[in-house]
Every structure is written in structure tokens, then in C-alpha cells.
C-alpha positions as CSV (number, residue, x, y, z in Angstrom):
1,M,-43.7,76.6,-30.3
2,N,-47.2,76.3,-28.8
3,K,-48.4,74.9,-32.1
4,N,-45.7,72.1,-32.1
5,R,-46.7,71.3,-28.5
6,V,-50.3,70.9,-29.5
7,I,-49.4,68.6,-32.3
8,R,-47.2,66.4,-30.0
9,I,-50.0,66.2,-27.5
10,A,-52.5,65.3,-30.3
11,K,-50.1,62.6,-31.5
12,L,-49.7,61.3,-27.9
13,L,-53.4,61.1,-27.3
14,A,-53.9,59.3,-30.7
15,T,-51.2,56.8,-29.7
16,I,-52.8,56.2,-26.3
17,A,-56.2,55.7,-28.0
18,I,-54.7,53.1,-30.4
19,I,-53.0,51.2,-27.6
20,V,-56.3,51.1,-25.5
21,A,-58.2,49.8,-28.6
22,V,-55.6,47.1,-29.3
23,V,-55.6,46.0,-25.6
24,T,-59.4,45.8,-25.6
25,V,-59.5,43.7,-28.8
26,I,-56.9,41.4,-27.3
27,N,-58.8,40.9,-24.1
28,V,-62.0,40.2,-26.0
29,V,-60.2,37.6,-28.1
30,I,-58.7,35.9,-25.0
31,K,-62.0,35.9,-23.2
32,N,-63.8,34.4,-26.2
33,S,-61.0,31.8,-26.5
34,K,-61.3,30.7,-22.9
35,T,-65.1,30.6,-23.2
36,N,-64.9,28.4,-26.3
37,L,-62.4,26.2,-24.5
38,V,-64.6,25.7,-21.5
39,T,-67.6,25.1,-23.6
40,S,-65.8,22.6,-25.7
41,D,-64.5,20.6,-22.8
42,L,-67.9,20.6,-21.1
43,K,-69.6,19.4,-24.3
44,S,-67.0,16.7,-24.7
45,N,-67.4,15.4,-21.2
46,M,-71.2,15.3,-21.5
47,L,-71.1,13.6,-24.9
48,Q,-68.8,10.9,-23.4
49,I,-71.1,10.4,-20.5
50,Q,-74.0,10.0,-22.9
51,A,-72.2,7.4,-25.0
52,K,-71.0,5.4,-22.1
53,C,-74.4,5.4,-20.3
54,R,-76.1,4.4,-23.6
55,V,-74.0,1.4,-23.9
56,L,-74.4,0.5,-20.3
57,N,-78.2,0.9,-20.4
58,D,-78.5,-1.1,-23.5
59,K,-76.6,-4.0,-22.0
60,A,-78.6,-3.8,-18.7
61,D,-81.8,-3.8,-20.7
62,M,-80.8,-7.0,-22.5
63,N,-79.9,-8.6,-19.2
64,N,-83.1,-7.3,-17.5
65,K,-80.9,-5.7,-14.8
66,I,-81.7,-2.0,-15.4
67,D,-81.9,-1.0,-11.7
68,E,-78.9,-3.0,-10.7
69,E,-76.5,-1.9,-13.4
70,R,-77.3,1.8,-13.8
71,K,-74.6,4.0,-12.3
72,G,-75.4,7.0,-10.1
73,T,-77.9,7.9,-7.4
74,K,-81.5,8.9,-8.2
75,L,-82.0,12.6,-7.9
76,S,-85.3,11.9,-6.1
77,T,-83.4,10.3,-3.2
78,F,-81.7,13.5,-2.2
79,K,-83.6,15.4,0.5
80,S,-83.4,19.1,1.1
81,E,-82.0,20.6,4.4
82,E,-85.6,21.6,5.2
83,Q,-86.9,18.1,4.7
84,I,-84.2,16.6,6.9
85,K,-84.8,19.2,9.6
86,Q,-88.5,18.6,9.4
87,E,-88.2,14.8,9.7
88,A,-85.8,15.2,12.6
89,E,-88.3,17.5,14.5
90,E,-91.1,15.1,13.8
91,A,-89.0,12.2,15.1
92,A,-88.1,14.0,18.3
93,K,-91.6,15.1,18.9
94,K,-92.8,11.5,18.4
95,A,-90.1,10.2,20.7
96,A,-91.0,12.8,23.4
97,E,-94.8,11.8,23.2
98,E,-93.9,8.1,23.5
99,N,-91.5,8.6,26.5
100,G,-93.8,11.2,28.3
101,E,-91.8,14.4,28.3
102,N,-91.1,15.9,31.7
103,A,-89.6,19.1,33.0
104,E,-86.1,17.7,32.7
105,N,-86.6,16.6,29.2
106,K,-87.8,20.1,28.4
107,E,-84.6,21.6,29.7
108,N,-82.6,19.2,27.7
109,T,-84.7,20.0,24.6
110,E,-84.1,23.8,25.2
111,G,-80.4,23.1,25.4
112,E,-80.4,21.1,22.2
113,Q,-82.3,23.9,20.4
114,K,-79.7,26.4,21.5
115,T,-76.9,24.2,20.3
116,E,-78.7,23.7,17.1
117,T,-79.2,27.4,16.6
118,T,-75.4,28.0,17.2
119,A,-74.6,25.2,14.7
120,T,-77.0,26.7,12.2
121,E,-75.3,30.2,12.5
122,E,-71.9,28.6,12.1
123,K,-73.1,26.7,9.0
124,K,-74.4,30.0,7.5
125,E,-71.0,31.7,8.0
126,E,-69.3,28.7,6.5
127,K,-71.6,28.8,3.4
128,N,-70.3,32.4,2.7
129,D,-66.9,31.0,2.1
130,P,-66.4,30.9,-1.7
131,D,-63.5,28.5,-1.5
132,R,-65.1,25.7,0.5
133,V,-66.1,22.4,-1.1
134,K,-69.8,21.8,-1.1
135,G,-71.3,18.4,-0.3
136,V,-73.3,16.5,-2.9
137,A,-76.6,17.1,-1.0
138,E,-76.1,20.9,-1.1
139,I,-75.1,20.8,-4.7
140,V,-78.2,18.8,-5.6
141,E,-80.5,21.0,-3.5
142,E,-79.2,24.2,-5.3
143,F,-79.7,22.5,-8.6
144,K,-83.3,21.6,-7.9
145,K,-84.1,25.2,-7.0
146,L,-83.2,26.2,-10.6
147,N,-86.1,24.0,-11.9
148,I,-83.9,22.8,-14.8
149,V,-85.5,19.3,-14.2
150,S,-89.1,19.0,-13.3
151,E,-89.9,17.4,-10.0
152,S,-91.8,14.7,-11.8
153,D,-88.6,13.6,-13.5
154,Y,-86.4,13.4,-10.4
155,D,-86.8,9.7,-10.4
156,K,-85.4,9.5,-13.9
157,Y,-82.2,11.4,-13.4
158,Y,-79.1,9.9,-11.8
159,V,-76.4,12.0,-10.0
160,L,-72.9,10.8,-11.0
161,E,-70.2,10.8,-8.4
162,D,-66.5,10.5,-9.4
163,V,-66.6,6.8,-8.6
164,D,-69.4,6.4,-11.0
165,L,-67.5,8.3,-13.8
166,E,-64.5,6.0,-13.1
167,S,-66.6,2.9,-13.2
168,L,-68.0,4.1,-16.6
169,G,-64.4,4.1,-17.9
170,L,-64.2,7.9,-18.1
171,D,-60.9,9.7,-17.5
172,F,-62.3,13.0,-16.2
173,R,-64.0,13.8,-12.8
174,N,-66.7,16.2,-11.6
175,E,-65.7,19.9,-11.4
176,K,-65.5,21.5,-8.0
177,N,-68.9,21.9,-6.4
178,A,-70.7,20.4,-9.5
179,R,-72.1,17.1,-10.5
180,Y,-73.1,15.5,-13.9
181,L,-76.5,13.9,-14.2
182,I,-77.8,11.4,-16.7
183,N,-81.4,10.4,-17.7
184,Y,-80.9,6.9,-19.1
185,D,-84.3,6.8,-20.8
186,T,-83.9,10.0,-22.8
187,R,-80.1,10.1,-22.8
188,E,-80.2,13.7,-21.6
189,V,-77.1,14.8,-19.7
190,A,-77.1,17.7,-17.3
191,I,-74.6,19.5,-15.1
192,T,-75.5,21.2,-11.9
193,C,-73.3,24.3,-12.2
194,G,-74.3,25.0,-15.9
195,Y,-72.3,27.3,-18.1
196,Q,-73.6,30.6,-19.6
197,G,-77.1,29.6,-18.7
198,Q,-76.8,26.1,-20.3
199,Y,-77.4,23.1,-18.0
200,L,-78.5,20.4,-20.4
201,L,-76.8,18.8,-23.4
202,S,-79.8,19.4,-25.5
203,Q,-79.5,23.1,-24.8
204,M,-76.1,23.0,-26.6
205,G,-77.7,21.3,-29.6
206,L,-75.8,18.1,-29.0
207,K,-78.4,15.7,-27.5
208,D,-78.5,12.3,-29.3
């Protein structure tokens, strides 16, 4: 009786082990399928951007209207929060010096600083919300910190908004909290969010 019970337990454990192994294999296959699908869509989008921008740039070059006809906003025009804050402080300081700051102005300044501190704290709390939609300036700032594109090339890359993709005749839009970028000179395409450590079309082996 005890022997039969041991056999039954052994068979049960073997069955459980087989089920676990099968489930694990299925999960791996599904994960790989999703990964391949995402990568395929991303590559397809970037290739379409490359092709459209190549045609646009060639036409603009023929008409000597490169700057006028290129779609997007230069990466170099986006300022970091620190730069914006610094410029605002310098402007306020200059204005105070020109107007001759008095005690009343100082009190107003202190009140403004407290308000700014409160706003900054609220902004930090908001940034921790994973479901919020980021602004393009924040997206670009985070991308710059990755050093995917060297600072010397900021003037060569253009950030494409949804309206730019539409004007290029593309039927897809930017992903949430991400933007596509194009270097018209080298035809390199980038995406700010990246995927599995890949941010450039050339990293995927598909640069023209």
C-alpha cells in the first residue's frame, strides 16, 4: 500500500514538472513573439521615415530650400529645465538691477521663490506618475542625457511631432512619451525611448 502511494506521488510530481516545463516554454515563445513584433513595427516605422525624408530632402536640395522644407524641429533648439530656470533667474536679476530693488521688491521676490519651490515639489510628485503624458521638452531632455547623439550633432537632428509625420504622408504617429528624430544629412533615424538598448536605425542594421 505504501509502495503504491509512493509511485502515485512520484507520478504526480513528474506530471507537475512536465506542466511547469510546458508553461515555461510557452511563455518564452509568447515573449519572443511580442518582442519580434514590436521590433518589426519599430523598424518598419523608422524605415518609412527614412524613405520619406530622403525624398523630401532631395527635392528641397534641388529647389535650394533645405531649411524651409525640412520637417521637424532641430534638437538644438530644445533647452533643458536647468537652462530655462537659469535664464529666468538671470532675467529677473537683470530686471531687479535695472529697476533698483527695494525692500518691497525683496518681499515679493521671497514670496515668488516660495511659490516656485511649492510648484517644483508638485512637479516632482507629478513626474513620479507612470501614466502621465510627458511634454516634448522633457522627452528630448531625457534623450539628450543618454548621449545617443553627440552634442555637436544636435543641430543636425530634427525632432518629428505627429503633425510632421502626417505632413510626410505617414499613417503612424509617435508612441506615448516618445519621439522619432531624423538626420537629413546622414539619413539616420532615431527614437527617444529606444527598444532593448537600440535607439538608432543603424544599430538595427538597417541604415541606408
